C-alpha positions as CSV (number, residue, x, y, z in Angstrom):
1,M,0.0,0.0,0.0
2,S,1.5,3.3,-1.0
3,N,1.5,6.4,1.2
4,A,-1.0,8.1,-1.1
5,T,-3.7,5.5,-0.4
6,A,-2.9,4.7,3.2
7,T,-5.4,6.3,5.6
8,L,-5.0,7.1,9.3
9,L,-8.6,7.9,10.0
10,K,-11.8,6.5,8.6
11,V,-15.1,8.4,8.6
12,E,-17.9,5.9,9.3
13,K,-20.9,8.2,8.8
14,G,-21.2,11.6,7.2
15,N,-18.7,13.6,5.2
16,A,-15.7,15.1,7.0
17,E,-14.0,18.1,5.5
18,P,-10.1,18.0,5.3
19,E,-10.0,20.7,8.0
20,E,-12.1,18.7,10.4
21,L,-9.9,15.6,9.9
22,A,-6.8,17.8,10.5
23,A,-8.3,19.2,13.7
24,I,-9.2,15.8,15.1
25,T,-5.8,14.4,14.1
26,A,-4.1,17.2,15.9
27,I,-6.1,16.6,19.1
28,L,-5.4,12.9,19.1
29,L,-1.7,13.4,18.5
30,A,-1.5,16.0,21.3
31,R,-3.3,13.6,23.7
32,A,-1.0,10.7,22.7
33,A,2.1,12.9,23.3
34,A,1.0,14.3,26.6
35,P,2.6,12.8,29.7
36,E,0.3,10.5,31.7
37,D,-0.8,12.0,35.0
38,T,-0.5,9.0,37.4
39,A,-2.7,10.6,40.1
40,T,-5.6,11.0,37.7
41,A,-5.2,7.5,36.3
42,A,-5.2,5.9,39.8
43,A,-8.2,7.9,40.9
44,S,-10.3,7.1,37.9
45,S,-9.9,3.3,38.2
46,Q,-12.8,3.1,40.6
47,A,-16.3,4.0,39.5
48,G,-17.9,7.0,41.2
49,W,-21.4,5.4,41.1
50,R,-23.0,2.2,42.5
51,R,-24.6,-0.4,40.4
52,L,-28.4,-0.7,41.0
53,E,-28.3,-4.5,41.3
54,R,-26.0,-4.3,44.2
55,T,-28.1,-2.0,46.3
56,P,-30.4,-3.5,49.0
57,G,-33.9,-4.3,47.9
58,F,-35.8,-2.6,50.7
59,R,-35.5,1.0,51.9
60,G,-37.6,2.3,54.7
61,P,-40.5,4.7,53.9
62,R,-38.7,7.6,55.5
63,S,-35.3,6.9,53.9
64,W,-33.7,9.8,52.1
65,Q,-32.5,7.4,49.3
66,G,-36.0,6.4,48.2
């Protein structure tokens, strides 16, 4: 495959203009080149919400969570 026909991005739906593709490419390359913040990565490994199937089935009529 030659360099002229090789593509880095593929538009699945719609028609992207060359400027739009250049903008998203620049953003993705900047994110890839940025140093990883270890504090953010460690903090985001745990979900900040609870799964509904793990909550108790009964809550009292005066519960603030009902």
